[in-house]
N, C-alpha and C positions, 0 to 999 in steps of 0.2 A: 504493500500500500504506500501512499504518498507520505513522505516525512518532510515537514517544512524546514527542519534544521539541516537535513542533508541537501535540500534544494538551495538553501541560503549559502551553503559552503561550496556549491558546485563551481569548479573553476571554468574560466572561459575556454571554449573549444570542446567542452565535454557535454554529455547529455544523459538523461535518465529515461529509460523505457519502462513500460508497464505490461506484464504478461497478460493481465486480464483485459487490457485495452490495446489490441494490436495496432501499431501505427502511431499511437499517441506517444509523444516524447516531450520532455522539457529540455530545451537547449540553452546553453549559457554562452554569452558573448561578452565582449569588453564593456558593452553598454547595458547589460542586464540579462534577464531570463525570459524566454518566450515559449509558449505552448505551440507545438507543431504537429500537424497531422501528415504523416508520410505514408504513401500508398502507391500501388501499381495501377495505372490507368487501364480500364477495360476498353478504352477507345483505341489506343495505339500500343498498349503493353509497356509503356515507358514509366519509370518511376517519377512520381510527382510529390511535392510537398506544399502545404498551405499553412500559413501562419494563422493561428486561432486568436492569439492575443498575448499580452505580457503578464507575467507573474510578478508580483502578487495581485495586480489589478484584476486579473481573471483567476478565480480560485480553482482548486483541483476539481471540485464538483461541477462547476460551470464548464470547465474544460472537457470533462467527460461527457456532459450533455451535448456540447458542440461537436465533439468527436463522433458521438452516436449519430447525430443528424448528418454529418458529412459522410460517414461510412454508409449510411442508408442510400444517400444520393449516389455514391460511387457504385454500390451494389446494383442500383437501378440502371446503370449504364451511363451515368453522367460523369463528367470530369470536373470536380469542384474547383480545382486550381485554374483550369482554362476558363471556367465560368466567372471566377473572380477577376481574372485578367480582363475579360471582355467587359465586365461591369466597370472596372477602373478606367478602361479606355473610353467607354461611353460617357462616364462622368467627366473625364478630362475634355472630351469633345464638347459636352454641354457647357462646361465652364468657358472653353475657348470661344464657342459660338456666342455666349452671353457677352464675353469681353469684346468680340468683334462687333456685335450689335451696338454695344455702348460706345465703341470707338467711332462707328459709322454715324451714330446720332451726334457725337461731339465734333466730327470732322466736317467743318463748314467750307463753304465756297472760298472764303478768305484764306483759310488754312491751306486748302488745295493750291490756290494761286501763290501763296507764300512759298510752299514747297517747290513749285514749278520754277519760281523766280530764283530761289537760292540754289536749287539743284541743276538748273539748266541755263536760264537767261544770264545770270550773273557771271558764269564762267565761259559762255559761248558767244555773248554779244559784246560789242564795244561798250565802254563805260557810258557813252552818251545814249546809245540804244537801250542799254539795260535800265538807265535812269528813266527813260521815256516809258518803258513798260511798267516800271514801279509806279510812276505817276499815273499812268492809265488805270491801273488797278485801284490805287488809293482814291482817285477822284471819281471814277465812274461806277464802281460797284455799289457804293452806298449801303443801304440796309440789306441789299441782296447778298452781300458778303457773309452775313450772319446765318443764312439759310443752310441747313445741313445738305450736303451733296446728295444724299440718298433721297431727299425730298424734292429735288429739282425736277420739274416736269417740262415737257416741250412748251407748254403754255407760258411757264415762267421765263424760259429762255427767249421765247418770241417777244414777250412783253418788254423785257429789258432792252433788247436790241432794237425793236421797232420804235420804242419811245425815244431812245437816243438818236436813232436815224432821222427822226423828224426834225431835230434841231442840228445835229452834227453827224451827217451821214458818213463822212470819212472816218471819224473817231469810232462810230458804230461798227464799221467794217474792220477796223483794227482790233477793237475789243472782241468781236466775234471770232476773229482768227486766233488771237492769243488765248482765249478761253478754250477753243477747240484743241489747241496744242497743249494747254494745261491739263485738260481731261485725258488726252492721250498719254501724257507723261505720268499722270496718277495711275492709270491702268497699267502701264508698263512697269511702274515701280511697285505695284501691288497695294497701293494705298486704297484703291477702290477695285471692286471686282470687274472681271472682263465683261460681265453681263450689264454693267452700268451703261446706259445709252449716252452717247456723245451728241446731244441735241444741237450743239453749236455747228457741227458739220452738216446739219440738215436744214435748219431754219433759214429762211430768207436767202437761200443760195442764189446768187446772181440777181438779187432784187434790190440791193442797196446802191443807190446812185448818188454821186456827188452833185451838188448844185453849183459847184464852181466857187471861185474866190468871191469874197464879199468885200467891196471897197466903198467907203463913204455911205455905208448902210444899204448898198444895192449889190445884188448878185451880178457879176459880169460874165458868168458862164464858165465853161470848162475849156474853152479854146486856149491853145498855147500861144502866148504872146511872143511875137518876133518884131523887133523894131525895123522900120524901113530904113533905107540908106539915108534919106534926108533926116530922119529922127536920130540915127547914129551920129551923123555929122554935127547936128545941133547939140546933141548931148556931150560929145567930146569937147566942143568949143566951150560949153558951159561948166564943165567939171571943175575948173579952177576955183569956182565959187564954194566948193565943198572943203571941209577939213582935209589935210594932207592924207591922213590914214584912209579915209573913205574914198578919196579921189584915187589913191594908189590901188586899192583893192578892185575898184570898178574897172580901172584901166587894165588890170591883169586879167579880169574876166574876159574882156574883149580881145586882148592881144594874145592870150594863151589858150582860151576856150577851156580852161581848167575848172574844176569844181570849187565851190566856195570853201569847203572843208580842207581841200588841199592848199588853197591860197593862204588861209589864215594860219596854217600850221607850218609854213615854209621856214626853214632854218638856213642860216648862212652857209653851213657846211654842205648844203645840197646844191649850191651855186658854184659850178666848176667850169674852168676854161679848158677846152680841148682843142685839137688841131682844127676842127670845123667851127670853132667859135665858143660862145658861152652857152652852157646848158644848165637847166634846172632838172636834177635827177630826183624824182619823188620816190622814196622807198615804197616797195609793194605794200608794206604794213600800214602805210598811210592812205592807201587808195581804197576805193569802194570795192575793188576786186581782190582784196587781200585773201579772201576765202577760196578763190579759184586757183586750182593747182597750176593751170597753164599761164596764169598772169605773171607779169614781171614788173620790175621798176618802171615807172612812167618817165620817159625822157622827153623833155620839152626844150627845144631850142629857143633862145631868147633874142628878140630883135626889137629895134625901135624903142618905144616907151617902156615895154616890159623889161628890156635889158637895163635901161637907165634906172628904173625903179628898183630892181633887184640889186644892182651894184651900189646904188646910193644907200639902200638900207643895210646891205652887207658891210659897207664901209662904216656905218654907224653902230651896228649891233654885233658885228663880228660873225662867229659861227653859230650864235644862238638864234632864238626865234626872231624873225624880222618884223613880226606884228605883235609885240608884247602889249599887255593891257596897261592902261594908265594907272590903275590901282588894283589891289588885291593880290592873291597868291597864284593865280592861274598863269600858265606858261605863255599863253597866247590869247588873243581876243577870240570871242565866240563868233561863229558864223552868223548866229541869229542877231548879234548886235549890229552887224552890217545892215541887215534887213530892217531892223527896228529904227536905226538912225536914218537910213535912207527915207523911210516912211515920213519922217518929220519934214522932209523937203518936197513931198508931193503936193501939188496944187490943192488937193482936197483935204490935206491934213489940217487939223485944228489943234495940234499939240504945240503949245507955247509959241504962238506966232511971233512974238517979239524976239525970242531967242533964235528963231529960224526965219529971218525976213526974206531970204532968197527962196524962190520956188522953181522947181525943175521945168524946163521947156517941153519935156516929153513926159506924159502922164501914164498911169496905170501899167507899171512894169516893176519887176523885181530883179535883184542881181542875177538870179539864175537865168532870167530871160536873156541876159547878155551872152551867156554861154550858148544858148540856143540860137541867138542872132549870129554869132560868129560862125557857128556850124552852117547856118543857112547861107551866109556870105561866101563861105568856101565852096558850097555847092553851086552857087550862082556864078562863081568864077571858073567853074569847070573842074573842081577838085574831084577825083574819083572817090566813090563812096567808101571803099575800104581804107583809103588814106584819111578821109575825113573822120571815120570812126576811130582810127588809130590815134589821130590828134586828140580826140575826146578822151581817149583812154579806155574805150570799150573793148572787151574781149569778144572776138568773133564767136557767134553761137554755133552749137552743134559740131559736126565733123570738121567744119572749116577751122574752128578754133583749136582742134586737136592737131591738124596737119599743117596749117599755115602758121609757121612760127617766125615769119619775116619781121624784123624789128622796125622797118620803115623810117630809119633815121634820116636817110638822104631825102626821102619824100617829105618828112616833117619840116626839114630845113627849107625845102623849096616852097611849100605851101604856106608856112607861117611867115616866110619872108614876103610872099605875095599878099597875105592878109594884112601884115603891118603896113605895107605900102598902100594898100587899098584903103585902110582906115585913115591913114594920113591924108589921102586924097579926099575922102569924105569930110574930114575935119576942115580942110582948106577950102572946100566948096561952099559958097553961100547960096542958099536956095533963093 
Protein backbone atom coordinates (compact mmCIF):
# COMPACT_ATOMS: atom_id res chain seq x y z
CA UNK A 1 0.00 0.00 0.00
CA UNK A 2 0.91 3.70 -0.24
CA UNK A 3 3.27 5.09 2.41
CA UNK A 4 3.50 8.91 2.59
CA UNK A 5 6.91 8.84 4.34
CA UNK A 6 8.40 6.65 1.60
CA UNK A 7 6.90 8.93 -1.07
CA UNK A 8 8.32 12.03 0.61
CA UNK A 9 11.84 10.56 0.68
CA UNK A 10 11.70 9.27 -2.92
CA UNK A 11 14.79 10.66 -4.76
CA UNK A 12 14.58 12.38 -8.13
CA UNK A 13 14.63 9.95 -11.04
CA UNK A 14 13.04 7.12 -9.04
CA UNK A 15 9.45 5.88 -8.96
CA UNK A 16 7.09 3.71 -6.91
CA UNK A 17 4.70 1.18 -8.49
CA UNK A 18 1.67 -0.57 -7.01
CA UNK A 19 0.95 -4.26 -7.75
CA UNK A 20 -2.74 -3.80 -7.00
CA UNK A 21 -3.00 -0.99 -9.59
CA UNK A 22 -1.01 -1.97 -12.74
CA UNK A 23 0.39 1.03 -14.57
CA UNK A 24 -0.05 3.50 -11.71
CA UNK A 25 3.21 4.95 -10.41
CA UNK A 26 4.52 7.88 -8.41
CA UNK A 27 7.51 9.41 -10.19
CA UNK A 28 9.97 11.85 -8.58
CA UNK A 29 11.76 14.66 -10.36
CA UNK A 30 13.83 17.62 -9.25
CA UNK A 31 10.67 19.74 -9.07
CA UNK A 32 8.42 17.30 -7.16
CA UNK A 33 6.40 14.09 -7.36
CA UNK A 34 3.70 13.25 -9.90
CA UNK A 35 1.13 10.47 -10.37
CA UNK A 36 1.59 8.77 -13.74
CA UNK A 37 -0.52 6.21 -15.58
CA UNK A 38 1.70 4.08 -17.82
CA UNK A 39 0.07 1.67 -20.26
CA UNK A 40 0.29 -0.08 -23.62
CA UNK A 41 -1.98 1.48 -26.22
CA UNK A 42 -4.46 -0.86 -27.86
CA UNK A 43 -4.52 1.52 -30.86
CA UNK A 44 -0.94 1.03 -32.06
CA UNK A 45 0.69 -1.22 -29.39
CA UNK A 46 3.11 1.48 -28.23
CA UNK A 47 3.80 2.36 -24.60
CA UNK A 48 2.14 5.57 -23.42
CA UNK A 49 2.05 7.49 -20.21
CA UNK A 50 -0.26 10.22 -18.96
CA UNK A 51 0.22 12.53 -16.01
CA UNK A 52 -2.67 12.38 -13.53
CA UNK A 53 -1.48 15.16 -11.25
CA UNK A 54 1.05 16.20 -8.58
CA UNK A 55 1.41 14.64 -5.15
CA UNK A 56 0.42 15.64 -2.50
CA UNK A 57 -2.10 17.90 -4.30
CA UNK A 58 -3.65 14.67 -5.61
CA UNK A 59 -3.97 12.09 -2.82
CA UNK A 60 -3.37 8.39 -3.29
CA UNK A 61 -7.10 7.60 -3.22
CA UNK A 62 -7.88 10.26 -5.86
CA UNK A 63 -5.03 8.96 -8.00
CA UNK A 64 -6.48 5.43 -7.81
CA UNK A 65 -9.90 6.72 -8.85
CA UNK A 66 -8.39 8.54 -11.82
CA UNK A 67 -6.30 5.50 -12.72
CA UNK A 68 -9.42 3.30 -12.72
CA UNK A 69 -11.22 5.69 -15.11
CA UNK A 70 -8.24 5.89 -17.46
CA UNK A 71 -7.79 2.13 -17.44
CA UNK A 72 -11.43 1.61 -18.39
CA UNK A 73 -11.05 4.04 -21.28
CA UNK A 74 -7.92 2.22 -22.40
CA UNK A 75 -9.63 -1.18 -22.20
CA UNK A 76 -12.50 0.24 -24.28
CA UNK A 77 -10.03 0.92 -27.13
CA UNK A 78 -9.35 4.59 -26.46
CA UNK A 79 -5.87 6.08 -26.15
CA UNK A 80 -6.14 8.49 -23.15
CA UNK A 81 -2.73 10.14 -23.78
CA UNK A 82 -3.59 10.84 -27.43
CA UNK A 83 -6.98 12.19 -26.37
CA UNK A 84 -5.31 14.47 -23.82
CA UNK A 85 -2.88 15.78 -26.46
CA UNK A 86 -5.76 16.45 -28.82
CA UNK A 87 -7.61 18.34 -26.09
CA UNK A 88 -4.54 20.42 -25.26
CA UNK A 89 -4.07 21.22 -28.95
CA UNK A 90 -7.72 22.22 -29.30
CA UNK A 91 -7.45 24.43 -26.22
CA UNK A 92 -4.33 26.15 -27.59
CA UNK A 93 -6.08 26.74 -30.90
CA UNK A 94 -9.11 28.24 -29.14
CA UNK A 95 -6.84 30.55 -27.17
CA UNK A 96 -4.91 31.52 -30.30
CA UNK A 97 -8.14 32.14 -32.20
CA UNK A 98 -9.43 34.33 -29.39
CA UNK A 99 -6.14 36.24 -29.38
CA UNK A 100 -6.25 36.69 -33.16
CA UNK A 101 -9.82 37.91 -32.97
CA UNK A 102 -8.88 40.40 -30.26
CA UNK A 103 -5.94 41.60 -32.36
CA UNK A 104 -8.13 41.96 -35.43
CA UNK A 105 -10.61 44.05 -33.47
CA UNK A 106 -7.77 46.26 -32.20
CA UNK A 107 -5.95 46.44 -35.58
CA UNK A 108 -7.20 49.69 -37.05
CA UNK A 109 -6.81 51.26 -40.48
CA UNK A 110 -4.37 53.76 -38.96
CA UNK A 111 -2.27 50.93 -37.49
CA UNK A 112 -2.21 49.15 -40.84
CA UNK A 113 -1.11 52.33 -42.62
CA UNK A 114 1.58 52.96 -40.00
CA UNK A 115 2.96 49.43 -40.44
CA UNK A 116 3.00 49.90 -44.23
CA UNK A 117 4.75 53.27 -43.94
CA UNK A 118 7.41 52.07 -41.49
CA UNK A 119 7.96 48.69 -43.15
CA UNK A 120 7.95 49.74 -46.80
CA UNK A 121 7.56 53.42 -47.62
CA UNK A 122 10.19 54.76 -45.21
CA UNK A 123 12.87 52.40 -46.56
CA UNK A 124 11.95 52.30 -50.26
CA UNK A 125 10.90 55.88 -51.06
CA UNK A 126 12.99 59.03 -51.17
CA UNK A 127 12.63 61.14 -48.00
CA UNK A 128 10.45 63.68 -49.79
CA UNK A 129 8.11 61.00 -51.16
CA UNK A 130 7.94 59.19 -47.82
CA UNK A 131 7.03 62.46 -46.08
CA UNK A 132 4.25 63.05 -48.61
CA UNK A 133 2.72 59.61 -47.96
CA UNK A 134 2.92 60.23 -44.20
CA UNK A 135 1.18 63.58 -44.64
CA UNK A 136 -1.44 61.99 -46.90
CA UNK A 137 -2.39 59.41 -44.28
CA UNK A 138 -2.32 61.86 -41.37
CA UNK A 139 -4.43 64.48 -43.13
CA UNK A 140 -6.94 62.51 -45.17
CA UNK A 141 -7.85 59.41 -43.13
CA UNK A 142 -9.50 61.36 -40.30
CA UNK A 143 -11.91 59.30 -38.17
CA UNK A 144 -11.76 56.50 -40.76
CA UNK A 145 -8.32 55.63 -39.38
CA UNK A 146 -9.86 54.41 -36.11
CA UNK A 147 -12.08 51.84 -37.87
CA UNK A 148 -10.99 48.20 -37.36
CA UNK A 149 -9.65 46.75 -40.60
CA UNK A 150 -11.96 43.73 -40.30
CA UNK A 151 -14.99 46.05 -40.30
CA UNK A 152 -14.05 47.98 -43.47
CA UNK A 153 -16.67 47.36 -46.17
CA UNK A 154 -16.78 48.25 -49.81
CA UNK A 155 -19.26 50.99 -48.97
CA UNK A 156 -16.85 52.46 -46.41
CA UNK A 157 -14.04 52.54 -48.96
CA UNK A 158 -16.26 54.06 -51.63
CA UNK A 159 -17.54 56.78 -49.31
CA UNK A 160 -14.04 57.83 -48.22
CA UNK A 161 -12.61 58.08 -51.74
CA UNK A 162 -15.73 59.46 -53.42
CA UNK A 163 -16.11 62.24 -50.82
CA UNK A 164 -12.47 63.22 -51.21
CA UNK A 165 -12.65 63.03 -55.02
CA UNK A 166 -15.39 65.65 -55.13
CA UNK A 167 -13.03 68.27 -53.73
CA UNK A 168 -9.54 66.87 -54.45
CA UNK A 169 -9.62 64.21 -57.18
CA UNK A 170 -5.84 63.94 -57.53
CA UNK A 171 -5.40 63.45 -53.79
CA UNK A 172 -8.24 60.92 -53.81
CA UNK A 173 -6.48 58.90 -56.49
CA UNK A 174 -3.22 59.00 -54.54
CA UNK A 175 -4.91 57.90 -51.31
CA UNK A 176 -6.75 55.09 -53.07
CA UNK A 177 -3.48 53.79 -54.54
CA UNK A 178 -1.55 53.97 -51.27
CA UNK A 179 -4.34 52.26 -49.31
CA UNK A 180 -4.47 49.48 -51.90
CA UNK A 181 -0.71 48.97 -51.52
CA UNK A 182 -1.02 49.13 -47.72
CA UNK A 183 -3.67 46.38 -47.75
CA UNK A 184 -1.47 44.21 -49.97
CA UNK A 185 1.46 44.75 -47.62
CA UNK A 186 -0.64 43.79 -44.60
CA UNK A 187 -1.79 40.58 -46.31
CA UNK A 188 1.76 39.69 -47.38
CA UNK A 189 3.11 40.28 -43.86
CA UNK A 190 0.34 38.26 -42.23
CA UNK A 191 -1.16 41.20 -40.35
CA UNK A 192 -4.53 40.43 -41.93
CA UNK A 193 -5.80 37.22 -43.51
CA UNK A 194 -5.57 36.43 -47.21
CA UNK A 195 -9.36 36.38 -47.33
CA UNK A 196 -9.55 40.07 -46.36
CA UNK A 197 -10.89 41.91 -49.44
CA UNK A 198 -8.79 44.76 -50.81
CA UNK A 199 -11.65 47.08 -51.77
CA UNK A 200 -9.25 49.86 -52.77
CA UNK A 201 -8.22 47.87 -55.85
CA UNK A 202 -11.84 47.65 -56.97
CA UNK A 203 -13.75 50.84 -56.13
CA UNK A 204 -13.90 53.76 -58.57
CA UNK A 205 -11.36 52.11 -60.86
CA UNK A 206 -10.74 54.51 -63.74
CA UNK A 207 -13.49 56.86 -62.53
CA UNK A 208 -11.48 59.54 -60.68
CA UNK A 209 -10.79 62.46 -63.00
CA UNK A 210 -8.70 65.54 -62.27
CA UNK A 211 -10.39 68.90 -62.82
CA UNK A 212 -7.05 70.46 -63.66
CA UNK A 213 -5.20 73.25 -61.96
CA UNK A 214 -7.09 75.95 -60.15
CA UNK A 215 -5.79 79.49 -60.46
CA UNK A 216 -7.37 82.67 -59.16
CA UNK A 217 -10.33 80.59 -57.99
CA UNK A 218 -11.00 79.11 -61.43
CA UNK A 219 -10.21 75.74 -62.94
CA UNK A 220 -8.04 76.13 -66.02
CA UNK A 221 -8.36 72.52 -67.16
CA UNK A 222 -5.86 69.70 -67.53
CA UNK A 223 -4.15 70.95 -70.69
CA UNK A 224 -0.34 71.04 -70.45
CA UNK A 225 0.95 74.60 -70.71
CA UNK A 226 3.60 75.36 -73.31
CA UNK A 227 4.80 78.93 -73.76
CA UNK A 228 4.81 80.32 -77.28
CA UNK A 229 8.02 81.68 -78.75
CA UNK A 230 6.81 85.26 -78.22
CA UNK A 231 6.00 84.45 -74.60
CA UNK A 232 9.42 82.86 -74.09
CA UNK A 233 11.15 85.94 -75.49
CA UNK A 234 9.08 88.31 -73.35
CA UNK A 235 9.72 86.22 -70.26
CA UNK A 236 13.51 86.07 -70.76
CA UNK A 237 13.67 89.84 -71.22
CA UNK A 238 11.62 90.37 -68.04
CA UNK A 239 13.43 87.88 -65.78
CA UNK A 240 15.98 90.45 -64.46
CA UNK A 241 13.07 91.89 -62.41
CA UNK A 242 13.17 88.75 -60.24
CA UNK A 243 15.56 87.98 -57.35
CA UNK A 244 18.81 86.43 -58.58
CA UNK A 245 18.08 82.96 -57.18
CA UNK A 246 14.66 82.73 -58.82
CA UNK A 247 15.98 84.20 -62.05
CA UNK A 248 18.83 81.67 -62.18
CA UNK A 249 16.63 78.62 -61.56
CA UNK A 250 14.12 79.64 -64.25
CA UNK A 251 16.94 80.23 -66.74
CA UNK A 252 18.30 76.75 -66.02
CA UNK A 253 14.85 75.24 -66.66
CA UNK A 254 14.89 76.79 -70.14
CA UNK A 255 18.54 76.30 -71.07
CA UNK A 256 18.96 72.70 -69.78
CA UNK A 257 15.37 71.31 -69.80
CA UNK A 258 16.23 69.60 -66.50
CA UNK A 259 13.82 68.83 -63.68
CA UNK A 260 13.39 71.29 -60.85
CA UNK A 261 14.52 68.75 -58.24
CA UNK A 262 17.76 68.26 -60.18
CA UNK A 263 18.35 72.01 -60.48
CA UNK A 264 17.91 72.91 -56.81
CA UNK A 265 20.19 70.03 -55.73
CA UNK A 266 23.10 70.87 -58.04
CA UNK A 267 26.54 70.91 -56.40
CA UNK A 268 29.70 72.60 -57.57
CA UNK A 269 31.53 69.27 -57.73
CA UNK A 270 29.09 68.18 -60.46
CA UNK A 271 30.21 71.03 -62.76
CA UNK A 272 33.27 69.76 -64.61
CA UNK A 273 35.31 70.86 -67.62
CA UNK A 274 36.05 68.22 -70.26
CA UNK A 275 37.61 68.30 -73.72
CA UNK A 276 34.19 69.07 -75.22
CA UNK A 277 33.47 71.93 -72.80
CA UNK A 278 31.68 72.37 -69.49
CA UNK A 279 29.33 69.64 -68.31
CA UNK A 280 26.88 69.24 -65.47
CA UNK A 281 27.05 65.55 -64.48
CA UNK A 282 23.99 64.71 -62.38
CA UNK A 283 24.52 61.51 -60.33
CA UNK A 284 21.98 58.80 -61.06
CA UNK A 285 20.97 58.82 -57.37
CA UNK A 286 19.66 62.38 -57.80
CA UNK A 287 17.57 61.67 -60.88
CA UNK A 288 13.99 60.49 -61.13
CA UNK A 289 15.26 57.30 -62.79
CA UNK A 290 17.47 56.22 -59.88
CA UNK A 291 15.39 53.04 -59.44
CA UNK A 292 15.83 51.98 -63.09
CA UNK A 293 18.64 49.50 -63.56
CA UNK A 294 19.50 50.74 -67.07
CA UNK A 295 19.60 54.42 -66.03
CA UNK A 296 22.93 56.24 -65.75
CA UNK A 297 24.24 59.61 -64.61
CA UNK A 298 22.59 62.43 -66.58
CA UNK A 299 25.18 64.44 -68.52
CA UNK A 300 24.11 67.97 -69.41
CA UNK A 301 26.40 70.13 -71.60
CA UNK A 302 26.35 73.78 -70.51
CA UNK A 303 26.05 76.65 -72.94
CA UNK A 304 25.17 80.33 -72.88
CA UNK A 305 23.36 81.52 -69.79
CA UNK A 306 23.29 78.08 -68.18
CA UNK A 307 27.10 77.92 -68.30
CA UNK A 308 27.42 81.47 -66.95
CA UNK A 309 25.03 80.76 -64.05
CA UNK A 310 26.71 77.51 -63.04
CA UNK A 311 30.25 78.92 -63.17
CA UNK A 312 29.24 82.06 -61.26
CA UNK A 313 27.63 80.02 -58.52
CA UNK A 314 30.48 77.49 -58.46
CA UNK A 315 32.93 80.33 -58.02
CA UNK A 316 30.87 81.59 -55.04
CA UNK A 317 29.91 78.32 -53.33
CA UNK A 318 32.72 76.00 -54.39
CA UNK A 319 31.94 72.27 -54.56
CA UNK A 320 28.93 72.53 -52.24
CA UNK A 321 25.28 73.12 -53.08
CA UNK A 322 24.91 76.00 -55.51
CA UNK A 323 21.39 76.91 -54.33
CA UNK A 324 21.68 76.97 -50.51
CA UNK A 325 18.74 78.30 -48.47
CA UNK A 326 18.92 81.76 -46.95
CA UNK A 327 18.18 80.33 -43.52
CA UNK A 328 17.62 77.01 -41.80
CA UNK A 329 19.58 73.75 -41.79
CA UNK A 330 18.55 72.38 -45.20
CA UNK A 331 21.36 71.78 -47.68
CA UNK A 332 19.55 73.38 -50.59
CA UNK A 333 16.35 75.26 -51.35
CA UNK A 334 13.19 73.25 -51.87
CA UNK A 335 11.74 72.87 -55.34
CA UNK A 336 8.33 73.95 -54.06
CA UNK A 337 9.79 77.25 -52.81
CA UNK A 338 10.56 78.19 -56.42
CA UNK A 339 6.95 77.56 -57.39
CA UNK A 340 5.47 79.39 -54.40
CA UNK A 341 7.75 82.42 -54.85
CA UNK A 342 7.01 82.60 -58.58
CA UNK A 343 3.28 82.60 -57.80
CA UNK A 344 3.68 85.91 -55.98
CA UNK A 345 4.71 87.53 -59.28
CA UNK A 346 1.75 86.22 -61.31
CA UNK A 347 -0.71 88.96 -62.41
CA UNK A 348 -3.57 87.24 -60.57
CA UNK A 349 -1.63 86.86 -57.28
CA UNK A 350 -2.92 88.87 -54.31
CA UNK A 351 -0.03 87.94 -52.00
CA UNK A 352 1.48 91.09 -50.44
CA UNK A 353 1.29 93.28 -53.55
CA UNK A 354 3.51 95.98 -52.03
CA UNK A 355 6.31 93.45 -51.52
CA UNK A 356 5.93 92.13 -55.09
CA UNK A 357 5.17 95.20 -57.23
CA UNK A 358 6.40 93.63 -60.47
CA UNK A 359 4.10 91.32 -62.39
CA UNK A 360 5.04 88.69 -64.97
CA UNK A 361 4.28 89.58 -68.60
CA UNK A 362 3.32 85.92 -69.22
CA UNK A 363 0.60 84.43 -67.05
CA UNK A 364 -0.70 81.01 -65.99
CA UNK A 365 2.46 78.92 -66.06
CA UNK A 366 4.68 77.04 -63.63
CA UNK A 367 8.45 76.38 -63.61
CA UNK A 368 7.90 72.83 -64.88
CA UNK A 369 6.10 74.30 -67.92
CA UNK A 370 9.47 75.78 -68.93
CA UNK A 371 10.97 72.27 -69.16
CA UNK A 372 8.04 71.25 -71.35
CA UNK A 373 8.49 74.42 -73.42
CA UNK A 374 12.19 73.71 -74.05
CA UNK A 375 11.37 70.17 -75.15
CA UNK A 376 8.74 71.57 -77.53
CA UNK A 377 11.21 74.11 -78.90
CA UNK A 378 13.70 71.32 -79.60
CA UNK A 379 11.04 69.42 -81.53
CA UNK A 380 10.10 72.53 -83.52
CA UNK A 381 13.75 72.97 -84.47
CA UNK A 382 13.90 69.44 -85.90
CA UNK A 383 15.52 67.63 -82.97
CA UNK A 384 14.97 63.85 -83.37
CA UNK A 385 12.67 62.42 -80.73
CA UNK A 386 15.20 60.03 -79.19
CA UNK A 387 17.68 62.87 -78.73
CA UNK A 388 15.04 65.17 -77.24
CA UNK A 389 14.09 62.44 -74.75
CA UNK A 390 17.75 61.90 -73.88
CA UNK A 391 18.12 65.62 -73.18
CA UNK A 392 15.18 65.39 -70.75
CA UNK A 393 16.79 62.42 -69.03
CA UNK A 394 14.03 59.99 -69.96
CA UNK A 395 14.92 56.29 -70.11
CA UNK A 396 13.60 54.67 -73.32
CA UNK A 397 10.71 52.34 -72.51
CA UNK A 398 10.53 48.61 -73.11
CA UNK A 399 13.00 46.70 -75.25
CA UNK A 400 14.51 49.90 -76.66
CA UNK A 401 15.72 50.91 -73.20
CA UNK A 402 17.34 47.49 -72.77
CA UNK A 403 19.29 47.41 -76.02
CA UNK A 404 19.87 51.06 -76.97
CA UNK A 405 22.59 52.16 -74.52
CA UNK A 406 23.96 55.03 -76.61
CA UNK A 407 24.89 58.00 -74.37
CA UNK A 408 24.01 60.75 -76.93
CA UNK A 409 26.74 63.08 -75.62
CA UNK A 410 27.61 64.43 -79.06
CA UNK A 411 23.94 64.93 -79.89
CA UNK A 412 23.26 66.68 -76.57
CA UNK A 413 26.05 69.14 -77.33
CA UNK A 414 24.65 69.83 -80.78
CA UNK A 415 21.03 70.37 -79.79
CA UNK A 416 21.53 72.23 -76.51
CA UNK A 417 23.87 74.58 -78.39
CA UNK A 418 21.07 75.17 -80.91
CA UNK A 419 18.55 75.61 -78.09
CA UNK A 420 20.75 78.20 -76.37
CA UNK A 421 21.17 80.16 -79.59
CA UNK A 422 17.45 79.95 -80.31
CA UNK A 423 16.52 81.21 -76.85
CA UNK A 424 18.91 84.14 -77.23
CA UNK A 425 17.30 84.90 -80.55
CA UNK A 426 13.83 84.90 -78.96
CA UNK A 427 15.08 87.18 -76.16
CA UNK A 428 16.52 89.65 -78.67
CA UNK A 429 13.36 89.74 -80.80
CA UNK A 430 10.79 92.36 -79.81
CA UNK A 431 7.25 91.35 -80.81
